[in-house]
N, C-alpha and C positions, 0 to 999 in steps of 0.2 A: 868468849868473843864469838859472835855469830859467823858462820861460814857462808859466804855468798858465792854462788855458782857464777863463773865468769869465763870469758874467752878472750884470748890475746888477739888483738886486731893489729894487722900490719898497717902502718901509716901509708899515706899517699906516696911517700918516698920509696916505700917498698924495701927499705933497708939499703938502698943504693944512695950514693953520693950524687947530689944534684948540683950541676954547674950554675944553676940559676939562683941559688941561695948564697947570700953573702957569707964570706968566711968568718965574719965576726960572730955569726950565730953559733958557730961551734965553740966559741970561746966562753959563751955564757955558762954559768954554773949556779946551782941553787944551794944555798947553805942554811936555809931556814926551814927545812922540812920538820913537821911535828913528829913527836915520838910515835913509833909504830912497831908492830910485831909481825914477823913473816911466819905464816902458817900454811900448811898444805894438807890435802886430803883427797879422797876418792869420791867422785859424784856417784850417787846411787843409781843403779841400773833398773830399767823397767822394760816390760814386754809390750811392743807395739801391736795393736789390734786393728786390722783393716775394717773400716766401717762403710766402705762403698758397696753398692750405690746408696746414697743418702735418701731416705724417704722424703718425697716432696709433698706428701699430704694433698693429692690432687682433689679438685672439685669441678663439677660440671658448670660450664659457662655457655649460655645461649649465644650462637654466632652463625654467620652465613658466609659461604665461600664466594669470593669475588673473582671475576675473570681477569686475566692479564695476557700479555703478548705470548706467553709460553703456551697458552691454550689454543692459540691460533695455529700453531705449528706442531706441537707435540700431542701426545695422548691420542694417536691415530696411526693408521697404516697409509703410507704414501706409495703411489705408483708413478713412475716416469717412463715414457711420456704419458700424459693424461689421456690421450686418445691416439688411435692409429687410423688415419684417413689414407687408405692405400690407393685410391683412384682406380685405375684399370689394372686388374691382376691378370697378366698374360703369361707369367711364369712364376715359379716359387719365390715369394718374398719373405725374407727373414729379418725380424727386427729385434733389437736388444731392449728388454724391459727390466727395469730395476724396481725391486720391492723393498721398501725401507720400513722397519719397525720403529716408529717414533715414540713408542712407549718407554718409560723408564724401568719397566719390568719385562721379563721374557714373555713371548707369546707363541702359541702353537698353531701352525698351518696344518689344517686337516685335509684339505683337498683343493682342486681347481675345477670349477664347474662352468658350464656354458660353452664348451667347445663344440664346434660345428664340423660338418664334413669338410675335410681339407684344412682344418686349423689345429695346430699342435703347439703345446707349450712345454719346453724341455728346460729343466733346471738341474742344479747339483744336489744329489741326495734323493732319498725316497720319502714318501709321505707316511705318517705325519712327520712334520719337520719343525724343530724348535728354532725360533728366532731369539737370539739374545737381545738384551736391552740395547736399543739404538743400533741394531745390526741391519745391514743391507745385503740382499742377495740378488742374483741376476738370473733371468730366464730368457730363452730364445724362442720367440713366438713366430711360427712359420705358417704362411697361408699359401695354398697351392691353387691352381686353376680348377681343380676338381671340386665339385659341390654346387650349391645353389647359385644361380646367375647373379642375384643381388645379395651382397654381403652386408648385413646389418645386425650385429650381435654384440654381446658383452661377455668378456672373459673375467670370471670372478675368482679371486683368491679367498678361500673360506678359512677364517681364523676362528678359534674357539673363544667365545665369551666377549668378543669385541666386534665392532662393525667391520664387515668384509668389503674391501675396495673392489671396484670393477674397472675394466679397460674396454671402452667402446671401440669396436672395429667396424669400419665401413669400407665399401668398395664394390666394384663390378668385376665379375669374372668374365674374361674374354678369351676366346680361342682364336688363334691365328688361322686365316684361310691361306693355306700353303699351296693350293693348286694354282698353276699358272695358265693364262689364256692361250687359246689357239690363235696366233697372230695372223693366220690366213685371212680372217675377217676384221682384224684390228680390234681396238677397244674404243667404245663410244662413251664419252663423258658429257653429261648434261648438266648445265647450270640453269637453275630456275629461279628467277626473281618474281616479284608480285607487285604490280602497279595498279593503283586505283586512279582511273581517268574519268573526269567529268567534262563532257563536251557540250558546248552551247550550240544553238542552231547556226551561229555564224562561223563555227569551226574553232573558236578559241577553246583552249584546254586548260584544265587544272589537274596536274599530275602529282601523285603522292606515292612514294615508295613505302611498301608495307613491311618488307623484310630488310633487316640490317645487312644480311649476307644471303647469298642465294642457297637454295637447296642444291645438293650436288649428288649426282647419281653416276655409277659406273655400270656399263653393260658389256659383257664379253661372252664368247663361246668357249666352253671347256671341253676338253677331250681327256678322259681318264681311263686307264687300262690297269689290269691286274690288281696289285695291292692298292694302288691309288683309287681305283674304282670302288673297292670295298671300303676304303677310308671315306670316300665321298658319300657312299650310301649311308654309313653309320653317322657321319657328321650331320647330314640333312635329317636323319631320323631323330637323333638325340639333341641337336642344337639348332634346328632349323629356324626357330622363332627368336633366338637370342642374338646377342651382339657379337660380331666377329671383328678381329683386327685384320682389316683388308689392306694388302699392299697397294700403293699407287703404282700400278704396273708400268705406266709409261714413263715413270721417273726412275726406273731401275738403272743400276750401274754395277760394275764388277770390281771387286777388290784388286788393287794393283800389287799389293804385297801381302804376305802372310799375316794373319791376326792371331796373336798368341792367346792362350788361356789366361783369364784373370786380369785383362787389361781394361781400362776405362776410357780409352780414346780410340776412335776409328778414323784413320786417314782416308778421306774421300772428298769428292767435289759436291758441295751443297748449293752452288749457285743456281738460282732459278728452279730449284727442286723444292718439294713440299715438306722438307724437314722443318721442325719448329721446336722451341724449348718446351719442356714438359710434354712432348709428344713421344711417339713410338717409332721404332725402326725394326726392320725384319732382315735377318741374315738367313739366306736360303741356299741349301746345297744342291746336289744333283737330283733329288726327288723330294716329294712332299713330306717325307718323314725326317729329313735332316734340316732343322731350322732352329733359330733362337730369336726370341723377341726381346728387344732391349729398350730401356727408357732413356730418352735424351734430356739432359738438363742444361746443356749449353752447346753452341755450335759457332763455328767460324766458316770462312769460305772454303777451308781445306780440311776440316775435321769435325767430328761429333764427340762430345763429352757425355759419358754415360753415368747414370745414377748408381749402377752397381757393376762390378767386374763381369766380364763375359764368362760364361759357364763352360765353354769349350773352345778349342782352337779352330780357326777357319783358314783354309789355304787360299792363296791368290786365285782369283777367278770365281770365288763365291759371289753370289748376287746380293746386293744391298738395296732395300726399298724403303722409302718413307711409308708410314702406316697411318690409316685413318679408321676410326670406329664406324661400323656400318651394319645395317640389317638387310636381309633379303626383302626386296619389294614385294615379291610373291614367291611362293614355293615353286622351284623349277620343276620341269617335267623332263626327266632324262629320256633320251632315245637310245634304245639298246642296239648297238651295232653288232656285237657278238655277245657270247656269254661272259666275256672278260672286258668288254669295252663299252663305255657310255659316252655320249655327247649330249650336251645340254647348254641352254642359254641361261645365264644368271644375271640378275640386276640387283645391285647393292645401293641403298640410299644411306648416305652418311648421317650419323646421329650427333654430329658436332658441327659448330660453326666453322666455316672455311673462309677466312679473311685473306685479302690480297691487296697490295697497294693500288690505289686508284690513280691512274695517270692519263690525262687527256693529251692529244697531240699538241706540240709546243706552238705551232703556227696558229695565230688568231686572225680572223677577219670580222670586223665589226664586233669585237669582244667575244666572239664565239669560236671555238676550235674548228679547224678545217681538217677533214679526213682526207689526206693526200694519197694514201696507199692505193695503188692500182688494183683493181679486182682481177681475179683469175678468170680468164675468158676461154679456158680450155673446153668449156661446155657453155651452152646457151644461157644468157642472163635475161630475165624478164623485166619489163618496165610497163607500168600502167597508171591509171588515174582513178581516184575515188572522189565521189561527190556526195554531199549531204542532200539527198533528194527526198522530198516528201510527195506522195501521190494521194490525190483525192479522187476516189472512184465510187460513184453511187450505183454502179452496175447498170445504169440506164443510159447515161450519156457518155460523152468523151471523158477520158481520164485526164485530170489536171495535174501537172507535174511542176513542182516548185524547187528550185535550187536555192536552199536557204543560205548557203555560204557564198554563193555567187563566185565560186572559184573551184578549180580542181586541186586535189591533193595528190602529189606524185607518189607512186608506190614502186620502189625499185629494189630488185634483188641484188645481192652482193656476195661474192665468193672469195674466200682467202685460201691460199696455199702457203702454209707456214713451214719454214725450214729451220730446224734447230731450236734449241731451248731459248735463245734470246728473242727470236721472233715470236715464239709461243708465249713467253712471259709478257712481252709488250702487248700482244693482242689480248691476253687475259686482263692486263691492267686497263685496257680500253673498255672491255666489257664491264668490269667492275665500276669504272667511272660512269658509264652510260646507265648503269643500274636498271637494266631491262628497258622499259619504255619511258623512263622518267626524263633523262637528260637529252640534250640536243647537240648536234654538230652540223657544220656545213658539209654537204655531200656533193662533189662534182659528178656529173653524168659520165665523165671520161669518154664522151662521144664527140664526133666531129659535127657539132651543132651549127656553128656559124663559120663562114669562110671569108677572110679578108681579100678584097679585090683591088685596093689602092694603097699606096704608100702613106704612112702616117708620120707626120713630123713630130719632133720631141715635145712641143708645147701644144699640140692639137688636142682638142677635147671631142673630136668627132672621128668616127671610123666608118668606112664604106664597106659593106658586106654584100655577098651574093644574095639576091632576092630569094627569100624563103617564106614570106608572108608574116614576118615578125610584127610589122607595124599594124597589120589588120587584126591578128589574133592574140598577140602576147604583149603588146605595148604596155609597159609599166606593171605587168602582172607579177606578184610575188611567185618565186619559183622559176621565173624566166627573165628576171631583170639583173641578176648577178652572174658574172661570167668569170671564167678562168682562162687566161691566155697562156698557153704553153709554147715557148719559143724554142727554136731548133738548138740553141746553145745551152739549153737546160734552165733558162730563166723562166720563172712563173710569175705572172702579174694577175692581180684581182681588181676588178672594177665593177661599178654599178651603172646600168643603163638608165638614164633619166628621161630620155625622149627618143623618138624614132620617126622617120619620115620615109616615104617612098620616092626615090629619085627617078626611077624608070622601071620598066618591066624586068630589069635584070639587077638593079642595084637598090639597096636601102641604106640610109644613113642613120647611124646611131650616135646619140650624144651620151658621153660617159662622164662620170663625176670628177675625174682627174686625168691629166695627160699621162701618156705612157712614159714620158721622160727619156725617150730614145727614138732614133730614126728607125722605123720598122717597115720593112717591105713585106709584101704578101708571102714571098718565099721564106721569110724569117719565122713565120708562124707555123708551128707544127699542128696545133689544134686549139680551137676555141670551144669551150664546154660551158653549159649552164651549171649553176650551183643552186642547190635547194637546201633550205634549212629543214633538217629532218630529225626524227627520233626513230629508234627501233620500233618495228611493228609487231614485236614478239617479246615475251618475257622469258621464253625457254630457248636456250642456245645449245646446239649440239656440236661437239668437237670430235671428229673421227680421227683417232690416233692410229695411223697405218703402221707406224713403228713406235719405238720409244721416243722420248722427247728430244733426243739427238737427231731424230729423223724428220718425218713429214707428218703434218696434221692438216685436215681439211675442215673448213667451216663455211656454212652458207647461212646468210641472214637476209632479212627484208627490212628496208627503211621506208618510212612514210613521212611525207611533207607535213608541216604544221603551219599555223597561221601567225606565229609570233614575229615573222619577218616583215609584216605589213606596217 
């Protein structure tokens, strides 16, 4: 009988009793098995031989590798961030740079090239450095104010056998001007607009503003002694043609509380001061050598938020300034007082746009704002007249003169004495709204031009004035037909004169466009002044800051009448 190798297999029941099978199944029995013989034996043993790996019998197949999404991200070296745009570098700026080996095999960094003066890259470990597959490492890239004025370079991580990635770094190195002015002469700020004016022979004008914002200049007298004189000498020698971070001196303030090391918020008053987001501020100690320039990323009325923590502690009483970037207009000429003392005049022209809210006076007369502010008359103010006169002179006969516009254009000087930051901010908004010589306002003469001699009833449209020759010389003339009536109780009325007649040698009668609306006696009128539709007659405005912006500033301007009121 043949011997068959077999293996005993356990049934699904596994030798256990199943409650799901009927009990009758266990009662079944088989009594018709055929005759059989039970035999047993030992299965022959054999030695197992390991045949791996199995030969695949390879053959060459022509093929081409195709791209996939994995090739867009892997098989290269990544640098984050992709570029460093530092803007103005006024102090050491340190940035975290991550270098990631996106290869599936290790790569070797052999060096870092392209470093410039004042640029360093510090990582963990020494070169050459092994990057494991998909490994990332961190470097700290620092840029100091020392080095070329314009920063435009690439920092390259050199890897062996694979393309080396580069980090573009751009910026401008700026040194803070930490010398403060001699306030005996104040600080002069100049705002310079540019207006293109085309004038017809009739006097009509077409005015076009050329600059979106004015050029801004600071002029001040400096007095430097001892170490500060030496610092000034070397600064002008080595950096005289470059850009400085110049404090806005008249916007200075003093810290009211101590400022700790490593904070990113400065408690201060920013209202009506030249602080701005993404701008700079300067903390200044007792001398020009103790300072810190910080970058402002946010501000409220009571605080500045800084881009980086402060690098030193500042006691209460330290000075805080807004900062603007500027260049010297011309190289200053120091005057030697002694071997240790210099005095010099410096003029800085700002290299960035200086925007400010444009706000006209709220009061309108005939849809044009009225400049109601009284001038400062502590010194003499001038008033004159311009005419568009053409002369024909053949050098033989009489000179023939033609007034092409047939009218005079009033030229009137105006002086402001501004007290405090609110007044100065409002005046600056007016200047920005006027845009140099482009925009117009109604300008009262603020003089006692006409004098009421008879009572005016509420519904009357005529007023009797003291004879001054109005009917003969100015009847209906633009610039002398609109009047401002200032009453003793503070009420101000604006009216237009539509006609005039001479009643006697002492009285003239004026017809106005609307009743005064109240019973008005001569004693009720403080002053009647002419109103002239004017523009500024200058694009350059100078503000003399005799103290900081909490104090006094003086301004003098000239206005000129225009023809648009006809």
